[in-house]
C-alpha positions in Angstrom: 46.4 67.2 56.3 45.3 70.9 56.6 43.9 70.0 59.5 47.4 68.7 61.4 48.6 71.8 60.0 46.3 74.3 61.9 47.1 72.5 64.5 50.1 72.4 64.6 50.7 76.7 64.2 47.3 76.8 67.4 50.2 74.8 69.6 53.4 77.0 67.6 51.1 80.1 68.9 50.3 78.7 72.2 54.4 77.9 72.8 55.2 81.7 71.6 52.3 82.9 74.3 53.8 80.2 77.1 57.5 81.9 76.4 56.6 85.2 76.1 54.9 85.0 79.5 57.8 82.8 80.8 60.5 85.5 80.0 58.3 88.7 80.9 57.5 86.2 85.0 61.3 85.5 84.3 62.5 89.6 83.8 60.3 90.2 86.6 61.8 88.0 89.2 64.7 88.9 88.4 64.1 93.2 88.7 63.2 91.9 91.5 65.9 90.2 93.1 68.1 93.6 92.1 66.0 95.4 94.1 65.7 93.5 96.9 69.7 92.4 96.9 70.5 97.1 96.7 68.2 96.6 99.3 70.1 94.5 101.7 73.3 96.6 100.6 72.5 99.4 102.0 71.5 98.0 105.2 73.2 96.2 107.7 77.0 94.6 107.8 79.9 96.7 108.2 79.0 100.4 108.3 82.7 101.6 107.0 82.3 98.3 104.6 80.8 101.0 101.4 81.7 104.3 103.3 85.8 103.0 102.8 86.1 106.2 103.9 85.7 108.5 100.8 88.8 107.0 99.6 87.7 106.9 95.7 85.9 110.7 95.3 89.3 111.7 97.1 91.3 109.2 94.6 89.2 110.9 91.8 89.8 114.3 93.0 93.8 113.8 93.4 93.6 111.9 90.3 91.7 115.5 88.9 93.8 117.8 90.8 97.0 116.0 89.4 95.5 116.5 85.7 94.7 119.7 85.9 98.0 121.1 87.5 101.2 119.1 88.0 100.8 117.3 85.3 99.2 119.2 82.3 102.6 120.3 80.7 101.7 116.3 79.3 100.3 115.3 76.8 96.2 113.6 78.1 96.6 110.5 76.6 100.9 110.0 78.2 100.0 111.0 81.2 99.8 108.1 83.5 103.3 107.8 85.0 102.9 111.6 85.8 99.5 111.4 87.6 100.7 107.9 90.3 103.4 110.2 90.8 101.7 113.3 91.8 98.4 111.0 93.2 100.3 109.0 95.2 104.8 109.0 95.6 105.3 106.1 98.0 103.0 104.1 95.6 104.3 105.3 92.2 107.3 103.8 94.0 106.4 100.4 94.2 104.4 99.4 91.3 106.3 101.8 88.5 109.3 103.4 89.8 110.8 100.8 88.6 109.2 99.9 84.8 107.3 102.9 84.3 104.4 102.8 81.9 104.9 103.9 78.0 103.3 106.2 76.2 99.1 105.3 76.2 100.3 102.0 77.5 97.4 100.2 80.0 98.6 97.8 82.4 95.0 96.8 84.4 97.5 94.1 86.3 99.4 97.4 87.9 97.2 100.1 87.8 94.7 97.1 90.2 98.0 97.2 92.7 98.3 101.3 92.5 95.0 101.4 93.2 94.7 99.2 96.4 98.4 100.2 97.3 96.6 104.0 97.2 93.2 102.5 99.0 95.6 102.0 102.0 97.4 104.4 103.0 94.0 107.2 101.9 92.1 105.2 104.4 95.3 105.2 107.0 94.9 108.6 106.2 91.4 109.4 107.1 91.2 106.3 109.9 94.2 108.6 111.6 91.8 111.9 111.2 89.4 110.5 112.6 91.1 109.4 115.6 91.8 112.7 115.9 88.6 113.6 116.0 88.0 111.4 118.6 90.3 112.3 120.5 89.8 116.3 120.4 86.0 115.8 121.2 87.2 113.3 124.5 89.5 116.3 125.5 86.8 118.9 125.1 84.2 117.2 127.0 
């Protein structure tokens, strides 16, 4: 009977080593796939897809500017309406004007609608500026 117990212990130890090796192998494969996916995302495809005309950074800069200037008189936890209006009055009117956010309220659906609106607005401005620069270069040539 002791022999059977020893055999079970040995088999559990062997099984433990197997599962540990398997886990390690799966981890290595997952890291490898993540690296490959990241590399593929950096090359190929639409060059403007990831670039997004810097819209996200423009929006973040505008929000910080609004928070530090136009909205500094409002408590930072309650200034989402102020920051949204300051960042884009047009998008604010589309999304929040009829039902402004309450102090501290978080509304993910409307926030995403606002963000989408701002992205389109900023992309449109960036594309217009890019077209102007291209036209100016053509005039100079």
